[in-house]
KEKE-3310 file (N, C-alpha, C; in steps of 0.2 Angstrom, whole numbers, plus 5000, padded with zeros to 4 digits):
npx = (4971:4962:4957:4961:4950:4955:4963:4954:4945:4949:4938:4927:4926:4917:4922:4934:4928:4922:4933:4939:4929:4928:4941:4940:4930:4935:4947:4942:4937:4950:4958:4951:4954:4968:4969:4962:4968:4982:4980:4973:4983:4992:4985:4982:4994:5003:5015:5024:5034:5029:5017:5024:5029:5019:5016:5028:5028:5017:5020:5032:5031:5029:5040:5048:5041:5039:5044:5040:5026:5024:5026:5014:5004:5006:5003:4990:4983:4978:4965:4959:4968:4967:4953:4954:4963:4955:4945:4952:4958:4946:4942:4954:4954:4942:4945:4952:4944:4935:4943:4948:4937:4934:4943:4955:4967:4982:4996:5006:4998:4990:5001:5004:4992:4992:5004:5000:4991:4999:5006:4996:4995:5007:5005:4993:4995:5003:4994:4983:4987:4991:4978:4972:4979:4975:4962:4962:4971:4986:4991:5002:4998:4985:4986:4994:4984:4974:4980:4981:4968:4964:4972:4965:4954:4959:4965:4954:4947:4956:4953:4940:4939:4948:4943:4929:4932:4939:4928:4920:4928:4929:4916:4912:4923:4939:4942:4930:4928:4935:4926:4919:4929:4931:4919:4920:4930:4924:4913:4921:4927:4915:4912:4922:4920:4916:4922:4931:4942:4960:4972:4981:4998:5009:5022:5035:5035:5046:5059:5070:5064:5059:5071:5076:5067:5071:5084:5081:5075:5085:5094:5088:5089:5080:5069:5077:5082:5070:5066:5075:5072:5058:5060:5066:5055:5047:5054:5053:5039:5032:5037:5032:5018:5017:5021:5009:4999:5007:5010:4997:4995:5005:5005:4992:4983:4980:4969:4958:4950:4958:4969:4962:4958:4970:4975:4965:4967:4979:4974:4965:4973:4980:4970:4966:4978:4979:4968:4972:4984:4978:4971:4982:4990:4993:4999:5011:5027:5031:5043:5046:5034:5036:5047:5043:5033:5041:5049:5039:5034:5045:5047:5036:5036:5046:5039:5032:5038:5037:5030:5013:4995:4982:4974:4982:4992:4986:4983:4996:5000:4991:4994:5007:5005:4998:5007:5012:5005:5010:5022:5020:5010:5016:5027:5021:5015:5026:5032:5023:5022:5035:5044:5046:5032:5031:5038:5032:5023:5033:5042:5034:5032:5045:5049:5039:5044:5056:5050:5044:5054:5061:5051:5047:5059:5059:5047:5050:5061:5056:5047:5055:5063:5053:5051:5062:5066:5060:5045:5046:5060:5063:5055:5061:5072:5066:5062:5074:5078:5068:5071:5083:5078:5070:5081:5086:5076:5076:5088:5085:5077:5086:5094:5092:5081:5063)
npy = (5044:5030:5026:5011:4999:4993:5003:5012:5019:5011:5010:5006:4993:4980:4970:4976:4986:4979:4973:4985:4990:4980:4981:4994:4992:4982:4989:5001:4995:4990:5001:5007:4998:5000:5012:5009:4997:5000:5011:5006:4998:5008:5016:5007:5002:5012:5013:5018:5010:4997:4998:5001:4988:4980:4984:4980:4966:4963:4967:4960:4947:4949:4953:4942:4931:4933:4927:4913:4916:4922:4910:4903:4912:4911:4897:4895:4905:4923:4927:4917:4916:4929:4929:4919:4925:4936:4929:4923:4934:4940:4930:4931:4944:4946:4937:4945:4954:4945:4936:4945:4949:4938:4937:4931:4936:4939:4949:4943:4934:4942:4947:4935:4934:4946:4943:4932:4938:4946:4936:4931:4943:4943:4935:4941:4954:4954:4946:4954:4964:4957:4952:4964:4968:4958:4962:4973:4972:4975:4987:5001:5014:5012:5002:5010:5020:5012:5007:5019:5022:5011:5014:5025:5020:5014:5025:5033:5025:5027:5039:5039:5028:5030:5043:5039:5029:5036:5043:5032:5025:5033:5031:5018:5010:5004:4991:4986:4991:4983:4973:4978:4978:4965:4961:4968:4962:4949:4954:4959:4947:4941:4949:4947:4934:4924:4931:4929:4915:4916:4911:4896:4894:4888:4884:4875:4878:4885:4888:4892:4899:4910:4915:4919:4929:4938:4941:4947:4959:4965:4967:4975:4992:5002:4997:4993:5005:5011:5002:5005:5018:5016:5007:5016:5025:5015:5013:5026:5031:5022:5027:5040:5037:5031:5041:5049:5045:5047:5061:5066:5062:5069:5082:5086:5084:5070:5066:5056:5060:5069:5061:5053:5062:5066:5054:5052:5063:5059:5049:5056:5065:5056:5051:5061:5063:5051:5052:5063:5057:5046:5054:5059:5049:5044:5054:5057:5050:5036:5036:5050:5054:5048:5054:5068:5066:5062:5073:5082:5077:5076:5090:5094:5087:5093:5102:5096:5093:5104:5111:5114:5120:5108:5108:5113:5104:5093:5097:5098:5084:5079:5086:5081:5067:5068:5068:5055:5044:5047:5041:5028:5022:5023:5015:5002:4999:4999:4988:4977:4977:4978:4967:4951:4941:4929:4930:4939:4935:4931:4942:4952:4948:4949:4962:4967:4963:4970:4983:4981:4976:4985:4990:4983:4985:4999:5002:4997:5004:5017:5017:5015:5027:5037:5036:5042:5054:5070:5071:5080:5080:5067:5068:5077:5070:5061:5069:5073:5060:5058:5068:5063:5051:5057:5063:5051:5047:5057:5055:5044:5049:5056:5046:5030:5028:5028)
npz = (4814:4822:4838:4847:4854:4865:4871:4877:4891:4906:4915:4907:4907:4914:4922:4927:4934:4944:4951:4956:4964:4974:4979:4985:4995:5003:5007:5014:5026:5030:5032:5042:5052:5052:5059:5071:5077:5080:5088:5099:5104:5107:5116:5127:5131:5131:5124:5111:5105:5106:5098:5086:5085:5082:5069:5063:5064:5056:5043:5040:5035:5022:5013:5016:5012:4998:4986:4987:4987:4975:4967:4971:4967:4953:4951:4956:4951:4949:4953:4961:4972:4977:4981:4991:5000:5004:5011:5021:5028:5033:5043:5051:5056:5062:5073:5082:5090:5095:5103:5112:5119:5125:5134:5130:5124:5125:5122:5114:5107:5099:5091:5084:5076:5068:5062:5054:5046:5039:5032:5023:5016:5008:4997:4992:4988:4976:4969:4967:4959:4947:4944:4941:4929:4921:4918:4909:4899:4888:4885:4888:4892:4896:4906:4916:4918:4923:4935:4942:4944:4951:4963:4966:4971:4983:4989:4991:5000:5011:5014:5018:5027:5039:5044:5048:5057:5067:5073:5077:5085:5097:5100:5101:5104:5100:5096:5092:5080:5072:5068:5057:5047:5045:5039:5028:5020:5017:5009:4998:4993:4989:4978:4969:4966:4953:4942:4927:4925:4925:4914:4919:4924:4912:4910:4920:4938:4948:4960:4952:4941:4948:4952:4939:4936:4946:4941:4929:4934:4940:4930:4921:4917:4919:4928:4938:4943:4946:4956:4966:4970:4974:4985:4993:4996:5002:5014:5020:5020:5029:5041:5042:5042:5054:5062:5063:5073:5084:5083:5085:5098:5105:5101:5099:5110:5112:5104:5096:5085:5079:5074:5066:5056:5051:5045:5036:5028:5022:5014:5006:4999:4992:4984:4976:4969:4962:4953:4945:4939:4932:4922:4915:4911:4899:4892:4897:4899:4908:4917:4917:4924:4936:4941:4942:4952:4963:4965:4969:4981:4989:4991:4998:5010:5017:5024:5034:5047:5056:5070:5070:5067:5068:5057:5047:5047:5042:5029:5024:5025:5016:5004:5002:5000:4988:4978:4978:4970:4957:4957:4961:4952:4939:4941:4944:4932:4923:4929:4926:4913:4906:4908:4899:4895:4901:4912:4920:4931:4940:4942:4948:4962:4966:4964:4973:4985:4985:4988:5000:5009:5017:5026:5038:5046:5046:5053:5065:5069:5069:5079:5090:5089:5091:5104:5109:5103:5097:5087:5076:5073:5068:5057:5049:5045:5037:5027:5021:5016:5007:4998:4992:4986:4976:4968:4963:4955:4946:4940:4933:4923:4915:4911:4904:4889:4889)
capx = (4971:4957:4960:4959:4946:4959:4966:4949:4946:4947:4931:4922:4926:4913:4927:4938:4924:4921:4939:4940:4924:4930:4947:4937:4926:4940:4951:4938:4938:4957:4960:4948:4959:4975:4969:4959:4972:4988:4977:4971:4989:4996:4982:4982:5001:5007:5021:5025:5038:5024:5013:5028:5030:5013:5017:5033:5026:5012:5023:5038:5031:5028:5046:5051:5037:5037:5045:5035:5020:5024:5024:5007:5000:5007:5000:4983:4979:4977:4958:4958:4972:4964:4947:4956:4965:4949:4941:4957:4958:4940:4943:4959:4953:4937:4947:4955:4939:4932:4947:4949:4931:4934:4949:4960:4971:4988:5000:5009:4993:4989:5006:5003:4987:4994:5009:4996:4988:5005:5007:4991:4996:5012:5002:4987:4996:5005:4989:4979:4990:4990:4971:4970:4981:4971:4956:4963:4975:4993:4993:5005:4994:4979:4988:4995:4978:4970:4983:4980:4961:4965:4975:4960:4949:4963:4966:4948:4946:4960:4950:4934:4940:4951:4938:4924:4935:4940:4922:4918:4933:4926:4909:4911:4929:4944:4942:4923:4929:4938:4921:4918:4934:4930:4914:4922:4934:4919:4910:4926:4927:4909:4912:4927:4918:4912:4926:4934:4949:4966:4976:4986:5005:5011:5029:5036:5035:5051:5063:5074:5060:5059:5078:5076:5063:5075:5089:5079:5073:5091:5098:5085:5091:5074:5066:5082:5082:5064:5065:5079:5068:5052:5063:5067:5049:5045:5057:5051:5032:5030:5039:5027:5012:5018:5021:5003:4996:5011:5008:4990:4996:5010:5003:4985:4980:4978:4962:4957:4947:4963:4973:4958:4958:4977:4975:4960:4971:4983:4970:4962:4978:4982:4965:4967:4984:4977:4964:4977:4988:4974:4970:4988:4994:4994:5002:5018:5031:5031:5048:5045:5029:5038:5052:5039:5030:5046:5051:5034:5033:5050:5047:5030:5038:5050:5034:5028:5041:5036:5024:5008:4989:4980:4971:4987:4996:4982:4984:5002:5000:4987:4998:5013:5003:4995:5012:5015:5003:5014:5028:5018:5006:5020:5031:5018:5014:5032:5033:5019:5022:5041:5046:5043:5025:5032:5042:5029:5021:5039:5045:5030:5034:5052:5048:5035:5049:5060:5046:5042:5059:5063:5046:5048:5064:5057:5042:5053:5066:5052:5044:5060:5065:5048:5052:5068:5067:5054:5043:5049:5067:5062:5052:5066:5076:5061:5062:5081:5078:5063:5075:5087:5074:5069:5087:5087:5071:5078:5093:5082:5075:5092:5097:5090:5075:5058)
capy = (5037:5029:5023:5004:4998:4991:5009:5016:5020:5004:5009:5003:4986:4978:4966:4980:4989:4974:4973:4991:4990:4975:4984:5000:4990:4979:4994:5005:4991:4989:5008:5008:4994:5003:5017:5006:4993:5003:5016:5002:4996:5014:5019:5002:5001:5019:5012:5018:5004:4991:5000:4999:4981:4977:4985:4976:4959:4962:4968:4956:4941:4951:4952:4935:4926:4936:4923:4907:4918:4922:4904:4902:4916:4908:4891:4895:4911:4929:4928:4912:4919:4935:4927:4915:4930:4940:4925:4922:4940:4940:4926:4933:4951:4945:4934:4949:4956:4939:4933:4950:4949:4931:4937:4926:4940:4942:4953:4938:4931:4948:4947:4929:4935:4950:4939:4928:4943:4948:4930:4932:4949:4942:4933:4945:4960:4953:4944:4960:4968:4953:4952:4970:4968:4953:4964:4979:4971:4976:4994:5004:5019:5009:4999:5015:5023:5007:5006:5025:5021:5006:5018:5030:5016:5013:5031:5035:5022:5030:5046:5038:5024:5033:5048:5036:5026:5041:5044:5025:5023:5037:5029:5010:5007:5003:4984:4984:4993:4977:4969:4981:4976:4958:4960:4971:4956:4945:4957:4959:4940:4940:4953:4944:4927:4924:4933:4924:4913:4917:4905:4893:4894:4882:4882:4873:4883:4883:4894:4894:4904:4916:4918:4922:4935:4943:4943:4952:4965:4969:4969:4980:4998:5006:4993:4993:5012:5012:4998:5008:5024:5014:5005:5022:5027:5010:5015:5032:5032:5020:5032:5046:5034:5029:5048:5053:5045:5050:5068:5067:5061:5074:5089:5088:5081:5063:5066:5051:5063:5072:5056:5050:5066:5065:5048:5054:5068:5055:5045:5061:5068:5051:5050:5067:5062:5046:5055:5067:5052:5043:5058:5061:5043:5043:5060:5058:5044:5034:5038:5057:5055:5046:5059:5073:5064:5061:5080:5086:5074:5078:5097:5095:5083:5097:5106:5092:5092:5110:5112:5118:5118:5101:5109:5114:5098:5088:5099:5096:5077:5078:5088:5076:5061:5069:5066:5048:5040:5048:5037:5021:5020:5021:5009:4996:4998:4996:4981:4972:4976:4978:4960:4946:4939:4923:4932:4944:4933:4930:4948:4955:4947:4951:4969:4968:4962:4976:4988:4980:4973:4989:4992:4981:4989:5006:5003:4995:5010:5023:5016:5017:5034:5042:5036:5046:5060:5073:5069:5084:5078:5061:5069:5081:5065:5058:5074:5072:5054:5059:5072:5058:5047:5062:5063:5045:5047:5062:5052:5039:5053:5058:5040:5026:5030:5024)
capz = (4817:4827:4845:4848:4860:4871:4874:4880:4898:4910:4918:4902:4908:4919:4926:4930:4939:4950:4955:4959:4969:4979:4983:4989:5000:5008:5010:5019:5032:5032:5034:5049:5057:5052:5065:5077:5081:5083:5093:5104:5107:5110:5122:5132:5133:5132:5121:5104:5103:5105:5092:5080:5084:5078:5061:5060:5063:5051:5037:5040:5031:5015:5009:5017:5008:4992:4981:4986:4986:4968:4964:4972:4962:4946:4950:4957:4947:4953:4955:4966:4977:4980:4985:4997:5004:5007:5016:5027:5032:5037:5049:5056:5059:5067:5079:5087:5095:5098:5108:5117:5123:5129:5139:5128:5119:5127:5117:5110:5103:5094:5086:5080:5072:5063:5057:5049:5041:5034:5027:5018:5011:5004:4990:4990:4985:4970:4965:4966:4953:4941:4942:4938:4923:4917:4916:4905:4893:4889:4883:4893:4895:4899:4913:4920:4920:4927:4941:4945:4946:4957:4968:4968:4976:4989:4993:4993:5006:5016:5016:5022:5033:5046:5047:5051:5062:5073:5077:5080:5091:5102:5102:5102:5106:5095:5094:5089:5073:5068:5065:5050:5043:5044:5035:5021:5017:5015:5003:4993:4991:4985:4972:4965:4964:4946:4937:4923:4928:4921:4911:4923:4921:4908:4912:4927:4943:4953:4963:4947:4937:4952:4951:4933:4937:4950:4937:4924:4937:4942:4924:4917:4920:4921:4933:4944:4946:4949:4962:4971:4973:4978:4991:4998:4999:5007:5020:5023:5021:5036:5047:5042:5044:5062:5065:5063:5079:5089:5083:5088:5105:5108:5099:5099:5116:5111:5101:5091:5080:5075:5071:5061:5050:5048:5041:5031:5024:5019:5009:5002:4995:4987:4980:4971:4965:4957:4948:4941:4936:4927:4917:4912:4911:4892:4889:4900:4899:4915:4921:4919:4928:4943:4943:4944:4958:4968:4967:4973:4987:4993:4993:5003:5016:5021:5028:5039:5054:5060:5074:5067:5069:5066:5050:5042:5047:5038:5022:5022:5024:5010:4998:5001:4997:4982:4973:4978:4965:4951:4957:4961:4946:4933:4943:4943:4925:4920:4932:4924:4905:4903:4907:4895:4898:4905:4918:4924:4938:4944:4943:4952:4969:4968:4965:4979:4991:4986:4991:5007:5013:5022:5030:5045:5049:5047:5058:5072:5071:5070:5086:5095:5088:5093:5111:5112:5099:5095:5081:5071:5072:5064:5051:5045:5042:5032:5021:5018:5012:5001:4993:4989:4981:4970:4964:4960:4949:4941:4936:4928:4917:4911:4909:4898:4887:4891)
cpx = (4966:4960:4957:4955:4950:4962:4961:4949:4945:4941:4926:4922:4923:4918:4931:4934:4923:4927:4941:4935:4926:4936:4944:4934:4931:4945:4948:4939:4945:4959:4957:4952:4965:4975:4967:4964:4978:4985:4975:4978:4992:4992:4982:4989:5005:5013:5021:5029:5033:5019:5017:5029:5025:5013:5022:5031:5021:5015:5029:5037:5031:5035:5049:5048:5036:5038:5041:5028:5019:5022:5017:5003:5000:5003:4993:4979:4978:4970:4957:4962:4969:4957:4949:4959:4960:4946:4946:4957:4952:4940:4948:4957:4947:4939:4950:4950:4936:4937:4948:4943:4930:4940:4954:4965:4977:4991:5003:5004:4991:4995:5006:4998:4989:5000:5005:4993:4993:5007:5002:4993:5002:5010:4997:4989:4998:4999:4984:4981:4990:4983:4969:4973:4977:4965:4956:4968:4982:4995:4996:5001:4988:4981:4990:4989:4974:4974:4982:4973:4960:4967:4970:4955:4953:4963:4960:4946:4950:4957:4944:4935:4942:4946:4932:4926:4936:4934:4919:4922:4930:4920:4908:4917:4933:4943:4935:4924:4931:4932:4919:4923:4933:4925:4916:4926:4929:4915:4915:4926:4921:4909:4916:4925:4914:4916:4929:4941:4954:4969:4981:4993:5006:5018:5030:5037:5041:5055:5068:5071:5060:5066:5079:5073:5067:5081:5087:5078:5080:5095:5095:5086:5085:5071:5071:5082:5076:5063:5069:5075:5062:5054:5064:5060:5046:5048:5054:5044:5029:5031:5034:5020:5012:5018:5014:4999:5000:5011:5002:4991:5000:5008:4996:4980:4977:4971:4962:4954:4953:4967:4968:4958:4965:4977:4970:4963:4976:4980:4967:4967:4980:4977:4965:4973:4982:4973:4968:4981:4984:4972:4976:4992:4997:4998:5009:5021:5031:5037:5048:5040:5032:5043:5048:5036:5035:5048:5046:5033:5039:5049:5041:5032:5042:5045:5032:5032:5039:5030:5019:5001:4987:4978:4977:4992:4992:4983:4991:5003:4996:4991:5004:5011:5000:5000:5014:5012:5007:5020:5025:5015:5011:5025:5028:5016:5020:5034:5029:5019:5029:5044:5043:5037:5026:5035:5038:5026:5027:5043:5041:5032:5041:5052:5044:5040:5054:5057:5045:5048:5061:5058:5046:5053:5062:5052:5045:5057:5062:5049:5049:5062:5060:5048:5057:5069:5060:5052:5045:5056:5067:5060:5057:5071:5072:5062:5069:5080:5073:5067:5080:5084:5072:5075:5088:5082:5073:5084:5091:5080:5080:5096:5094:5083:5070:5056)
cpy = (5036:5025:5016:5004:4997:4997:5014:5015:5013:5004:5007:4996:4984:4974:4971:4984:4985:4973:4979:4992:4986:4978:4990:4997:4987:4985:4999:5001:4991:4996:5010:5004:4997:5009:5013:5002:4996:5008:5012:5000:5002:5016:5014:5001:5007:5018:5013:5012:4998:4992:4999:4992:4978:4978:4981:4969:4958:4962:4963:4950:4943:4950:4945:4930:4928:4931:4917:4910:4919:4916:4902:4905:4913:4901:4891:4900:4917:4929:4923:4914:4925:4934:4924:4920:4934:4936:4924:4928:4941:4937:4929:4940:4950:4941:4939:4951:4950:4936:4938:4950:4943:4931:4932:4930:4943:4945:4948:4935:4936:4948:4941:4931:4940:4948:4935:4932:4945:4942:4930:4937:4948:4939:4938:4951:4959:4950:4949:4963:4964:4952:4958:4970:4963:4956:4970:4978:4973:4983:4998:5010:5017:5006:5004:5018:5018:5007:5013:5025:5016:5010:5023:5026:5016:5019:5034:5032:5024:5036:5044:5034:5027:5039:5045:5032:5030:5042:5037:5023:5027:5034:5022:5007:5005:4996:4982:4987:4988:4973:4971:4979:4969:4957:4963:4966:4951:4947:4957:4952:4939:4943:4950:4937:4928:4927:4928:4922:4914:4911:4902:4894:4887:4879:4880:4878:4881:4889:4897:4900:4910:4919:4922:4929:4941:4946:4948:4959:4969:4971:4975:4987:5002:5003:4993:5000:5013:5009:5002:5014:5021:5011:5010:5024:5021:5010:5021:5033:5028:5024:5038:5043:5033:5036:5051:5052:5048:5058:5070:5067:5067:5081:5091:5084:5074:5062:5061:5054:5066:5067:5053:5055:5067:5059:5049:5058:5064:5051:5050:5064:5063:5050:5055:5066:5056:5048:5059:5062:5048:5047:5059:5055:5042:5049:5061:5051:5042:5036:5045:5058:5053:5051:5066:5072:5064:5068:5083:5083:5076:5086:5098:5092:5088:5102:5103:5092:5098:5109:5117:5116:5111:5102:5109:5108:5093:5090:5097:5088:5076:5080:5083:5070:5062:5067:5059:5044:5041:5044:5030:5018:5018:5015:5002:4994:4996:4989:4976:4972:4976:4971:4956:4943:4933:4924:4936:4941:4932:4937:4952:4954:4949:4959:4971:4968:4968:4982:4987:4978:4978:4992:4990:4985:4996:5007:5002:5001:5016:5022:5018:5024:5039:5042:5041:5052:5063:5071:5073:5082:5072:5063:5074:5075:5061:5063:5074:5065:5054:5063:5067:5053:5051:5062:5057:5044:5052:5059:5047:5043:5055:5052:5037:5029:5026:5019)
cpz = (4822:4833:4845:4854:4866:4875:4877:4888:4901:4913:4913:4903:4914:4924:4930:4936:4946:4954:4959:4965:4975:4983:4987:4995:5006:5011:5015:5026:5035:5035:5041:5054:5057:5058:5071:5081:5084:5089:5100:5108:5111:5117:5128:5135:5135:5128:5114:5101:5102:5099:5086:5079:5080:5071:5059:5059:5058:5044:5035:5035:5023:5011:5010:5013:5001:4986:4981:4985:4978:4964:4965:4968:4955:4945:4951:4953:4952:4956:4962:4973:4981:4984:4991:5002:5008:5013:5022:5031:5036:5043:5054:5059:5064:5073:5084:5092:5099:5104:5114:5122:5127:5134:5137:5123:5122:5121:5112:5105:5097:5089:5082:5074:5066:5059:5052:5044:5036:5029:5021:5013:5007:4997:4988:4986:4978:4966:4963:4959:4947:4939:4939:4931:4918:4914:4911:4899:4894:4886:4889:4896:4899:4906:4918:4923:4925:4934:4945:4948:4952:4963:4971:4973:4983:4993:4995:5000:5012:5018:5020:5028:5040:5049:5051:5057:5068:5077:5080:5086:5097:5105:5104:5104:5100:5092:5090:5082:5069:5065:5058:5045:5040:5038:5028:5017:5014:5009:4997:4990:4986:4978:4967:4962:4957:4941:4933:4926:4923:4919:4917:4920:4918:4909:4919:4932:4947:4955:4957:4943:4941:4952:4945:4933:4940:4945:4932:4928:4938:4936:4921:4921:4923:4928:4939:4947:4950:4956:4968:4974:4977:4984:4996:5001:5004:5013:5024:5025:5027:5042:5047:5044:5052:5065:5067:5070:5085:5089:5086:5096:5108:5107:5100:5104:5116:5109:5096:5085:5075:5071:5065:5055:5047:5043:5035:5026:5019:5013:5004:4997:4990:4982:4974:4967:4960:4952:4943:4936:4931:4921:4912:4910:4903:4888:4892:4901:4907:4920:4922:4924:4935:4945:4946:4951:4964:4970:4971:4980:4992:4996:4999:5010:5020:5026:5034:5046:5058:5063:5071:5069:5066:5058:5045:5041:5042:5031:5020:5021:5017:5004:4997:4998:4990:4976:4972:4972:4958:4951:4957:4955:4940:4935:4942:4936:4921:4923:4928:4916:4903:4903:4902:4899:4903:4911:4923:4931:4943:4946:4948:4959:4971:4969:4971:4985:4991:4989:4998:5012:5018:5027:5037:5049:5051:5052:5065:5074:5073:5077:5091:5095:5091:5101:5114:5108:5098:5088:5075:5069:5067:5057:5046:5042:5036:5026:5017:5014:5006:4995:4989:4984:4975:4966:4960:4954:4944:4937:4931:4922:4912:4908:4903:4896:4889:4886)
residu = (UNK:UNK:UNK:UNK:UNK:UNK:UNK:UNK:UNK:UNK:UNK:UNK:UNK:UNK:UNK:UNK:UNK:UNK:UNK:UNK:UNK:UNK:UNK:UNK:UNK:UNK:UNK:UNK:UNK:UNK:UNK:UNK:UNK:UNK:UNK:UNK:UNK:UNK:UNK:UNK:UNK:UNK:UNK:UNK:UNK:UNK:UNK:UNK:UNK:UNK:UNK:UNK:UNK:UNK:UNK:UNK:UNK:UNK:UNK:UNK:UNK:UNK:UNK:UNK:UNK:UNK:UNK:UNK:UNK:UNK:UNK:UNK:UNK:UNK:UNK:UNK:UNK:UNK:UNK:UNK:UNK:UNK:UNK:UNK:UNK:UNK:UNK:UNK:UNK:UNK:UNK:UNK:UNK:UNK:UNK:UNK:UNK:UNK:UNK:UNK:UNK:UNK:UNK:UNK:UNK:UNK:UNK:UNK:UNK:UNK:UNK:UNK:UNK:UNK:UNK:UNK:UNK:UNK:UNK:UNK:UNK:UNK:UNK:UNK:UNK:UNK:UNK:UNK:UNK:UNK:UNK:UNK:UNK:UNK:UNK:UNK:UNK:UNK:UNK:UNK:UNK:UNK:UNK:UNK:UNK:UNK:UNK:UNK:UNK:UNK:UNK:UNK:UNK:UNK:UNK:UNK:UNK:UNK:UNK:UNK:UNK:UNK:UNK:UNK:UNK:UNK:UNK:UNK:UNK:UNK:UNK:UNK:UNK:UNK:UNK:UNK:UNK:UNK:UNK:UNK:UNK:UNK:UNK:UNK:UNK:UNK:UNK:UNK:UNK:UNK:UNK:UNK:UNK:UNK:UNK:UNK:UNK:UNK:UNK:UNK:UNK:UNK:UNK:UNK:UNK:UNK:UNK:UNK:UNK:UNK:UNK:UNK:UNK:UNK:UNK:UNK:UNK:UNK:UNK:UNK:UNK:UNK:UNK:UNK:UNK:UNK:UNK:UNK:UNK:UNK:UNK:UNK:UNK:UNK:UNK:UNK:UNK:UNK:UNK:UNK:UNK:UNK:UNK:UNK:UNK:UNK:UNK:UNK:UNK:UNK:UNK:UNK:UNK:UNK:UNK:UNK:UNK:UNK:UNK:UNK:UNK:UNK:UNK:UNK:UNK:UNK:UNK:UNK:UNK:UNK:UNK:UNK:UNK:UNK:UNK:UNK:UNK:UNK:UNK:UNK:UNK:UNK:UNK:UNK:UNK:UNK:UNK:UNK:UNK:UNK:UNK:UNK:UNK:UNK:UNK:UNK:UNK:UNK:UNK:UNK:UNK:UNK:UNK:UNK:UNK:UNK:UNK:UNK:UNK:UNK:UNK:UNK:UNK:UNK:UNK:UNK:UNK:UNK:UNK:UNK:UNK:UNK:UNK:UNK:UNK:UNK:UNK:UNK:UNK:UNK:UNK:UNK:UNK:UNK:UNK:UNK:UNK:UNK:UNK:UNK:UNK:UNK:UNK:UNK:UNK:UNK:UNK:UNK:UNK:UNK:UNK:UNK:UNK:UNK:UNK:UNK:UNK:UNK:UNK:UNK:UNK:UNK:UNK:UNK:UNK:UNK:UNK:UNK:UNK:UNK:UNK:UNK:UNK:UNK:UNK:UNK:UNK:UNK:UNK:UNK:UNK:UNK:UNK:UNK:UNK:UNK:UNK:UNK:UNK:UNK:UNK:UNK:UNK:UNK:UNK:UNK:UNK:UNK:UNK:UNK:UNK:UNK)
# end
């Protein structure tokens, strides 16, 4: 039997390559900011709680605005929302160093800016995934592979961005790094300009349709169980991310190079995992893939709490993150293909809200916990939680068929 053209590698699509390139460019800048902005807050205030609050304020709009953002994506189209989001983020990120050097950036203004960035992200994240699906068709293996390759671009940026940012912070200061991020968003918008527009939604857009998407998500046993597991990771992984600069400060003499390499290890491990997932996506059912990834991540996270040299800590972070794409890529593939086509623009943001709803609480709690508990103690709790998520995914494999 011959293979249909739609089932060939997504990289054969020029449109897909443009979407992935835009993601890589913007993510490199974003990952530099992910290090530079919290490091700036931590070093100037000396407060992990304030650093955690920056994360909280930025991520909080994502679950709160997920449903209206889904209506916006369905009405405007994924391409238009993504380009508008890139341009808005370019302006917002550039505003931080501009206001600071003008002596007009009190902490509350910084929080307002990062909150606006979070508002943009509420629509941007679901629009990205819908745009990706528009470029590769509806074959389950192709969509899983495409999502893995998309995550490869993102995780490769996590490898490059923090490593470069660690050196730039030491040389030019943390806030100057944000200029690079602003430019990266403008370049991403330029790359996406000219892509074919998706078909606008024909059915009336309303909160009732979003509620219908939510009901489908909760009724479907596979998506419901997957959502529960991903919600767990959405709670745990922000704690690990916030732990990295705290580890660098407490264990490695507050060296910005070390925190840069720890974040780069996060991205490098994820990049390797996405390549593996892209190659195996058509051979392993999505639920089995997710269960294997969850078990692997849980096992490795048990190694992270213990005091160790920076090099082995980076390897542990990389190994743990290598398994995560085996959970996220199948989850997104199931999300975009399992619901009826008319419900997909409405299920995506509901699922996104399930992923992100716990993140603000996790960032806030982690900031407080790191002020009162040793970083190793908090990371032991993370390992316990990851083990429970792995059990949920294993139960999915034993339950309904794919």
